[in-house]
C-alpha positions as CSV (number, residue, x, y, z in Angstrom):
1,M,-10.1,42.5,-5.4
2,V,-11.8,38.5,-5.6
3,R,-9.4,36.0,-7.9
4,W,-10.7,33.1,-9.3
5,E,-7.2,30.9,-9.5
6,L,-4.2,30.7,-7.3
7,D,-0.9,32.2,-8.4
8,A,2.4,33.5,-7.6
9,E,1.8,35.7,-5.3
10,T,-0.5,34.4,-3.4
11,Y,1.0,31.0,-2.9
12,E,4.3,33.1,-2.2
13,K,2.6,34.6,0.7
14,Y,1.7,32.0,2.7
15,A,3.7,29.4,2.2
16,D,5.9,29.6,5.4
17,E,2.3,29.9,7.4
18,L,1.4,26.7,5.5
19,I,4.1,24.8,5.9
20,R,4.3,25.4,9.7
21,F,0.7,24.1,9.6
22,A,1.5,21.1,8.0
23,T,4.2,20.7,9.7
24,F,1.9,20.7,12.9
25,L,-0.8,18.3,11.6
26,V,1.6,15.8,10.5
27,G,5.0,16.3,11.2
28,P,8.6,17.7,9.5
29,T,8.2,14.3,6.9
30,D,5.4,14.4,5.7
31,A,4.7,18.0,5.5
32,P,6.3,19.5,2.2
33,D,3.7,16.9,0.7
34,V,1.0,17.9,1.8
35,L,1.6,21.3,1.0
36,S,2.7,20.1,-2.4
37,S,-0.6,18.3,-3.2
38,T,-2.6,20.7,-1.7
39,V,-1.5,22.8,-4.3
40,L,-1.6,21.0,-7.0
41,R,-5.1,19.7,-5.8
42,V,-6.3,24.1,-5.7
43,L,-4.8,24.5,-9.0
44,S,-6.6,21.4,-10.4
45,S,-10.0,22.5,-9.2
46,S,-11.3,25.7,-9.8
47,P,-13.3,27.3,-7.2
48,S,-17.2,27.2,-7.2
49,S,-17.4,30.9,-6.1
50,P,-14.8,33.4,-5.9
51,V,-11.9,33.2,-2.9
52,R,-12.2,35.8,-1.1
53,N,-9.4,35.2,1.8
54,W,-7.5,33.3,0.0
55,R,-5.2,32.9,3.4
56,A,-8.6,31.1,4.9
57,Y,-9.0,28.9,1.9
58,L,-5.4,27.7,1.8
59,F,-5.1,27.0,5.6
60,R,-8.7,25.4,5.0
61,A,-7.1,22.6,2.1
62,V,-3.8,22.1,4.1
63,L,-6.0,21.1,6.5
64,N,-8.4,18.4,4.2
65,E,-5.4,16.9,2.4
66,A,-3.7,16.3,6.2
67,R,-7.2,14.8,7.1
68,T,-7.3,12.6,4.0
69,R,-3.5,11.3,4.5
70,H,-4.0,10.5,8.1
71,R,-7.0,8.6,7.5
72,R,-5.5,6.9,3.8
73,L,-2.3,5.7,6.4
74,S,-4.6,4.7,8.9
75,R,-6.6,2.4,6.7
76,H,-3.1,1.1,5.1
77,N,-1.9,0.3,9.1
78,R,-4.5,-1.6,9.8
79,L,-5.1,-3.3,7.0
80,L,-0.8,-4.2,7.1
81,Q,-1.5,-4.9,11.0
82,S,-3.9,-7.5,10.0
83,A,-1.9,-9.0,7.3
84,A,0.9,-9.2,9.8
85,Q,-1.0,-11.2,12.4
86,R,-2.9,-13.3,9.7
87,D,1.0,-14.0,8.4
88,A,2.1,-14.9,12.4
89,T,-1.0,-17.2,12.9
90,E,0.0,-18.9,10.0
91,M,3.5,-19.5,9.9
92,S,3.1,-20.0,14.1
93,E,1.4,-23.1,12.9
94,I,4.3,-24.4,10.5
95,H,7.9,-25.7,11.6
96,P,10.9,-23.7,10.6
97,E,11.9,-26.8,9.1
98,V,9.0,-27.0,6.6
99,V,9.5,-23.2,5.8
100,A,13.4,-24.1,5.2
101,A,12.5,-27.1,2.9
102,V,10.1,-24.9,1.0
103,S,12.6,-22.4,0.9
104,R,14.6,-25.0,-1.4
105,L,12.3,-25.6,-3.7
106,S,12.3,-23.9,-7.2
107,P,10.8,-20.9,-7.6
108,R,8.1,-22.6,-10.1
109,Q,7.4,-25.1,-7.0
110,R,7.2,-22.5,-4.7
111,A,4.6,-20.5,-6.0
112,V,2.2,-23.7,-6.7
113,V,3.0,-25.2,-2.8
114,F,1.9,-21.3,-1.6
115,L,-0.9,-20.8,-3.5
116,T,-2.2,-23.8,-2.8
117,Y,-1.5,-24.4,0.5
118,W,-1.8,-21.3,1.8
119,D,-4.1,-19.3,-0.2
120,D,-6.1,-22.3,-0.4
121,L,-6.4,-22.3,-4.2
122,D,-7.8,-25.2,-6.8
123,P,-5.2,-26.1,-9.2
124,A,-7.4,-24.3,-11.7
125,T,-7.3,-20.9,-9.9
126,V,-3.5,-21.7,-9.7
127,A,-3.3,-22.1,-13.3
128,S,-5.5,-19.1,-14.0
129,L,-2.8,-16.9,-12.2
130,L,0.6,-17.8,-13.2
131,D,-0.5,-18.6,-16.5
132,V,0.0,-22.2,-17.0
133,S,-1.8,-25.0,-17.8
134,E,-3.2,-27.1,-15.1
135,G,-1.6,-29.6,-15.5
136,S,1.9,-27.6,-15.0
137,V,0.9,-27.1,-12.0
138,R,-0.5,-30.5,-11.3
139,R,2.7,-32.1,-11.9
140,H,4.7,-29.1,-9.9
141,L,3.0,-29.9,-6.7
142,A,3.8,-33.7,-7.0
143,R,7.5,-33.0,-8.3
144,A,7.0,-30.2,-5.0
145,R,5.7,-33.2,-2.3
146,A,7.8,-34.7,-3.3
147,R,11.1,-33.3,-3.4
148,L,9.8,-31.8,0.2
149,R,9.0,-35.6,1.2
150,R,12.7,-36.5,0.7
151,M,14.1,-33.4,2.4
152,L,12.3,-33.9,5.6
153,D,13.0,-37.2,5.8
154,D,16.4,-36.9,6.1
């Protein structure tokens, strides 16, 4: 019998094999998620032709889901690593006493200092991001500079 849709009986028949296969591909922690995502994807799609071999179809779907997860995690890890390297480089140029002084500013002043000096944004862009006026940004920045001067002079 050739069927178009996955049913509970077919899933139960191959579930143990599929979870073992997913575990081999992505490890025991992510295997249940890969299998769940696979089943949801299969249930929400309709094959272009009837599935003659559900076992092969499901194994291939698990493999595809594992590949997708791997690509997504690789991209995510590369972005995190890139950001961490950038932050480490930027922070190594800053003296610890400056970091400590900035941490004692008000949250609004810290935000303005960060966006102005670390992200190199102009006051108009900072104002837009924080949803305040440009004058407010300039005022918070001036107060933050004055406070930092006092703290760092001591």
